[in-house]
C-alpha positions in Angstrom: 6.7 -46.1 16.5 9.3 -47.6 18.8 7.7 -50.2 21.4 8.7 -50.4 24.9 11.2 -53.3 24.5 13.1 -51.4 21.8 13.3 -48.4 24.2 14.5 -50.5 26.9 17.0 -52.0 24.4 18.2 -48.6 23.4 18.5 -47.4 26.9 20.6 -50.3 27.9 23.0 -49.7 24.8 23.2 -45.9 25.6 23.9 -46.9 29.3 26.7 -49.4 28.1 28.1 -46.8 25.5 28.3 -44.1 28.4 30.0 -46.6 30.8 32.4 -47.7 28.1 33.2 -44.1 27.2 33.8 -43.2 30.9 36.1 -46.2 31.5 38.0 -45.4 28.4 38.4 -42.0 29.8 39.6 -43.0 32.9 42.1 -45.4 31.1 43.4 -42.7 29.1 43.8 -40.0 32.1 44.8 -42.6 34.6 43.9 -40.3 37.6 45.4 -42.8 40.3 48.5 -43.9 38.1 47.0 -47.4 38.2 47.4 -48.0 34.4 50.9 -47.0 34.2 52.3 -50.4 33.4 49.1 -51.3 30.9 49.9 -48.1 29.0 53.7 -48.9 28.9 54.6 -45.6 30.7 57.6 -45.2 33.0 56.2 -42.5 35.1 53.1 -41.8 37.6 52.1 -38.9 39.3 51.3 -40.0 42.8 53.3 -42.4 44.9 50.1 -43.2 46.9 49.4 -46.1 44.4 52.9 -47.3 44.3 51.8 -50.5 45.9 50.0 -51.4 42.6 52.4 -50.0 40.3 55.3 -51.3 41.7 54.0 -54.7 42.1 53.0 -54.8 38.5 56.4 -53.7 37.4 58.5 -55.8 39.3 56.6 -59.0 37.8 56.9 -57.7 34.5 60.7 -57.5 35.2 61.0 -60.5 37.5 64.0 -61.9 35.3 65.9 -58.6 35.7 65.4 -57.8 39.3 67.6 -59.5 41.8 67.6 -57.5 45.0 65.0 -55.2 46.4 64.9 -52.3 49.0 62.0 -52.5 51.3 60.7 -49.6 53.5 58.4 -46.7 54.0 58.9 -43.3 52.0 62.2 -42.7 53.7 63.6 -45.7 51.9 62.9 -43.9 48.7 66.0 -41.9 48.7 68.1 -45.2 48.8 70.0 -45.4 45.4 69.4 -48.6 43.5 72.7 -47.8 41.5 74.8 -47.8 44.9 73.2 -50.9 46.1 74.1 -52.5 42.9 77.7 -51.4 43.1 77.9 -52.6 46.7 76.1 -56.2 46.0 76.7 -56.8 42.3 72.9 -57.6 42.1 70.5 -55.3 40.3 68.4 -53.8 42.8 65.0 -52.2 42.7 63.6 -49.7 45.1 60.2 -50.9 46.5 59.4 -48.0 48.8 55.8 -47.6 49.7 54.2 -44.4 51.5 53.2 -45.3 55.0 55.3 -48.2 55.4 54.2 -50.8 58.0 55.2 -54.4 59.0 52.1 -56.2 57.5 53.1 -54.5 54.1 56.8 -55.5 54.8 55.6 -59.2 55.5 53.5 -59.5 52.6 55.9 -57.8 50.0 58.8 -59.9 51.2 56.7 -63.0 50.6 55.8 -61.5 47.0 59.5 -60.6 46.2 61.1 -63.8 47.5 58.1 -66.4 46.2 56.8 -64.8 42.9 59.9 -62.7 41.8 62.6 -64.8 43.1 65.0 -62.0 44.5 68.1 -63.0 46.0 68.4 -60.2 48.5 66.3 -57.8 50.5 67.3 -54.7 52.3 64.6 -53.7 54.7 64.6 -50.2 56.0 62.7 -49.7 59.1 61.4 -46.1 60.3 61.5 -45.7 64.0 57.7 -44.7 64.7 56.5 -47.7 62.8 56.6 -49.6 66.0 53.2 -47.7 67.0 51.2 -49.1 63.7 51.1 -52.8 62.5 48.5 -52.2 59.5 47.6 -49.2 57.4 45.2 -51.0 55.0 42.1 -49.1 56.2 43.8 -45.8 56.5 42.8 -45.1 52.9 41.9 -46.8 49.8 45.2 -46.4 48.3 47.0 -48.7 50.9 44.9 -51.6 49.8 46.8 -54.9 48.9 47.5 -55.1 45.3 45.3 -57.8 43.6 48.5 -59.3 41.9 49.8 -60.4 45.3 46.8 -62.6 45.8 47.2 -64.8 42.8 43.6 -64.6 42.3 42.7 -63.6 38.6 39.2 -62.8 39.5 40.5 -60.3 41.9 42.7 -58.8 39.4 39.9 -58.4 37.0 37.8 -56.8 39.8 40.5 -54.3 40.7 41.1 -53.6 37.1 37.6 -52.6 36.6 37.3 -50.5 39.9 40.1 -48.3 38.7 38.4 -48.0 35.4 35.5 -46.6 37.3 37.2 -43.9 39.5 34.8 -41.3 40.6 34.1 -38.4 38.5 35.4 -35.8 40.9 38.9 -37.5 41.0 38.8 -37.7 37.2 37.8 -34.2 36.8 40.5 -33.1 39.2 43.3 -34.9 37.3 42.2 -33.8 33.9 42.2 -30.0 35.1 45.3 -30.0 37.2 47.9 -32.4 35.6 48.8 -30.4 32.4 49.8 -27.6 35.0 52.0 -29.9 37.0 55.8 -30.1 36.7 57.2 -33.4 35.3 59.9 -33.3 37.9 57.2 -34.2 40.5 56.5 -37.7 38.9 58.0 -41.1 40.2 59.7 -43.2 37.8 59.0 -46.9 37.8 62.7 -47.7 36.2 64.1 -47.6 39.6 61.3 -47.1 42.2 63.2 -44.3 44.0 61.4 -41.2 45.3 61.8 -38.1 43.4 62.8 -35.2 45.7 63.9 -32.7 43.0 61.5 -29.9 43.8 62.9 -30.1 47.5 66.5 -30.0 46.2 65.6 -26.7 44.3 64.1 -25.4 47.3 67.1 -26.1 49.5 69.6 -24.7 46.9 67.7 -21.2 46.6 67.6 -20.8 50.4 68.7 -23.5 52.8 68.0 -21.8 56.1 64.4 -20.9 54.9 63.9 -24.6 53.7 65.1 -26.1 56.8 63.1 -23.6 59.0 59.8 -24.5 57.0 60.2 -28.0 56.4 62.6 -29.7 58.7 62.1 -27.7 61.9 58.4 -27.4 61.6 56.9 -27.1 65.0 60.3 -27.6 66.8 59.2 -25.6 69.9 56.2 -27.9 70.5 58.0 -31.0 69.3 60.8 -30.4 72.2 58.1 -30.1 74.7 56.6 -33.4 73.6 60.0 -35.1 73.5 60.9 -34.2 77.2 57.6 -34.1 78.9 55.4 -36.9 77.4 55.6 -40.6 77.2 55.4 -42.3 73.9 53.9 -45.7 73.8 52.6 -48.4 71.4 49.9 -50.8 72.1 50.9 -54.3 73.2 49.0 -56.0 70.5 50.8 -53.8 67.9 54.1 -54.7 69.3 53.5 -58.4 69.3 52.2 -58.1 65.7 55.1 -56.4 64.7 57.5 -59.0 66.1 55.5 -61.8 64.6 55.8 -60.2 61.1 59.2 -59.6 61.6 59.8 -63.2 62.3 57.9 -64.3 59.4 60.0 -62.0 57.3 63.1 -63.6 58.7 61.8 -67.1 58.1 60.7 -66.5 54.4 64.0 -65.3 53.7 65.8 -68.3 55.4 63.6 -70.9 53.8 64.5 -69.5 50.5 68.1 -68.8 51.0 67.5 -65.1 50.7 70.1 -62.6 52.2 68.2 -60.3 54.5 69.7 -56.9 55.7 68.0 -54.8 58.3 68.5 -51.4 59.5 67.0 -48.5 61.2 67.0 -45.1 58.9 68.4 -42.1 60.0 66.1 -39.9 62.0 66.2 -36.0 62.5 66.2 -34.6 65.9 62.7 -32.9 65.4 61.3 -36.4 64.8 62.5 -37.9 67.9 59.1 -36.6 69.7 57.3 -39.5 67.7 58.9 -42.6 69.4 61.8 -41.9 71.7 61.3 -43.8 75.0 61.4 -47.0 76.8 58.8 -48.7 74.8 60.8 -47.9 71.6 63.9 -49.2 73.2 62.1 -52.4 74.2 60.8 -52.9 70.8 64.2 -52.2 69.2 65.7 -54.8 71.5 63.3 -57.6 70.4 63.9 -57.0 66.8 67.7 -57.4 67.4 66.9 -60.9 69.1 64.5 -62.0 66.2 66.8 -60.7 63.3 70.3 -61.2 65.1 71.8 -57.8 64.2 70.5 -54.7 62.9 72.3 -51.6 62.0 70.9 -48.5 63.7 71.2 -44.8 62.5 68.4 -43.3 64.5 70.0 -42.4 67.6 71.6 -38.9 68.8 74.6 -38.8 66.3 75.9 -35.5 64.8 74.3 -36.4 61.4 70.9 -36.7 63.1 71.6 -33.4 65.1 72.0 -31.3 62.0 68.6 -30.5 60.1 70.4 -29.6 56.9 70.8 -33.3 56.4 67.1 -33.8 55.9 64.5 -33.1 53.1 61.8 -32.5 55.8 61.1 -33.5 59.4 61.0 -37.4 58.4 63.0 -37.9 55.1 66.8 -37.9 55.1 68.7 -36.7 52.1 70.0 -38.8 49.3 73.6 -38.1 50.7 72.5 -39.5 54.2 71.0 -42.6 52.4 74.4 -43.1 50.6 76.4 -42.9 53.7 74.3 -45.4 55.3 74.8 -47.7 52.5 78.3 -47.3 52.7 78.7 -47.5 56.3 76.9 -50.7 56.2 79.0 -52.3 53.8 82.3 -51.0 55.4 83.1 -48.4 52.6 82.9 -45.2 54.7 82.6 -44.3 58.1 81.6 -41.0 59.9 82.2 -40.9 63.6 79.2 -41.9 65.6 77.0 -42.5 62.7 75.7 -46.0 62.5 75.8 -48.8 65.2 75.8 -52.3 64.6 73.1 -53.9 67.1 73.4 -57.3 68.3 71.9 -59.1 71.4 75.3 -58.6 73.0 75.7 -54.9 72.5 72.1 -53.8 73.3 72.7 -53.0 76.9 75.6 -50.7 76.4 73.9 -48.9 73.3 70.9 -48.3 75.2 72.8 -47.0 78.3 74.5 -44.5 75.8 71.2 -43.5 74.5 69.7 -42.8 77.7 72.4 -40.8 78.8 72.4 -38.7 75.6 68.7 -38.0 76.3 69.2 -37.1 79.7 71.8 -34.8 78.7 69.7 -33.0 76.0 66.8 -32.8 78.4 69.1 -31.1 81.0 69.9 -28.4 78.0 66.2 -28.1 77.3 65.1 -27.5 80.8 68.1 -24.9 81.5 67.6 -22.9 78.3 64.2 -23.6 76.9 65.6 -25.3 73.8 68.4 -27.7 72.1 70.8 -25.9 69.9 71.4 -27.8 66.6 74.3 -28.2 64.2 74.4 -26.3 60.8 75.9 -26.0 57.4 79.3 -25.0 58.8 79.8 -28.3 60.7 81.5 -31.3 59.6 78.4 -33.2 60.3 76.4 -31.6 57.5 76.6 -33.9 54.0 76.5 -31.5 51.1 73.5 -32.1 48.6 74.2 -32.8 45.0 72.3 -30.3 42.6 70.8 -32.9 40.2 67.8 -34.8 40.8 68.1 -38.2 42.2 67.5 -41.8 40.6 69.4 -44.2 38.8 71.2 -43.7 35.6 68.2 -45.4 33.9 65.7 -43.1 35.5 67.7 -40.0 34.4 68.1 -41.3 30.9 64.4 -42.1 30.7 63.4 -38.6 31.8 65.9 -37.0 29.3 64.5 -39.0 26.6 60.8 -38.6 27.4 60.6 -35.0 28.7 63.5 -33.6 27.0 65.3 -32.5 30.2 63.6 -30.7 33.2 64.7 -27.1 33.0 64.6 -25.0 36.1 61.4 -25.5 38.1 60.2 -23.3 40.9 61.4 -24.0 44.5 58.9 -26.1 46.4 57.2 -23.8 48.8 54.3 -25.5 49.9 53.9 -26.7 53.4 53.8 -30.5 53.6 50.7 -32.0 53.9 49.6 -34.3 56.8 49.9 -37.3 54.4 53.5 -36.2 53.4 54.5 -35.8 57.0 53.2 -39.3 57.7 54.5 -40.9 54.8 57.7 -42.1 56.4 
């Protein structure tokens, strides 16, 4: 007969084995993508956990990576191959969803002091002036333990992912087999994969633009021309201090810092346009010295066919911005180099453009935009984005992609906000 002590030991042993089996299952299924690097994989299914995955990747490849692209999800379209062509440095795209200045400061320090990059290209999204820290927005925006340099925290983080909740694990086990491989992200270059959107656009450009880029256009016009957009003074101050720290880190370590404000569709202007944003932009220019700006009322931004959705520009617009900054290409009116000496004239023109569009809106109830027949449209390429290395890996691992169904789902709130 088994005595009480043996029952307790047996119970503890069974409990231990169950926990070990559950952790092993989590590692195998990898529901949050955290173990991508540990398992020697190149792809993960959710860019929500890119902070941890990319931080581990660049550490593992620190001897190869010489330059990095920082930014929110907009920056995911910037080609690492093109940056390498322009700079002669091996670049990595370190975009993260829901970018913010606190993240940019943290990752600048990590990339400069721990990875040893020689150059950082920071892409800012205009509406970021309204938020400084997104850490508490959701668990996936936490600071990766690898950034802390604390081995205990790294073990703690690893263990926490091994114990991912049952609901998440079950959902991933039952839905992942049905997913298309073209929706995965590739760690080889860090770029965002928009292939499903390319297919959707190719099948019916007008329907795609109407559904994804011009969503809530009438309501957004009313917001743009009738409501004031502001940011808290504390947020603005924190953003400015973070930008000063980024500049300081780069200067101290002799790292080239290139800053630009990304292209912004006209339907996105309702989120930020106004005097508070202009003041914020002026202060950033004072801190950095010069910043390229692509967010104004230029023809590229006034053509919704140049955008993946309301908040994200196409690969081709990304390429054009890079070539513009390096003096290799120029499209009239697209891209202005802002300096303390040019800000007054720039803002005067931007205000005048706003008032002209406001007048059109008040007279007609809308603002007519450009389309694919206009010279401002930059034709999309048909293949999915990514560096040559990422495309090679996809072909090697998945044997090609075939022709997936068009992306017909409405963007979620997180997708809309992940700029």
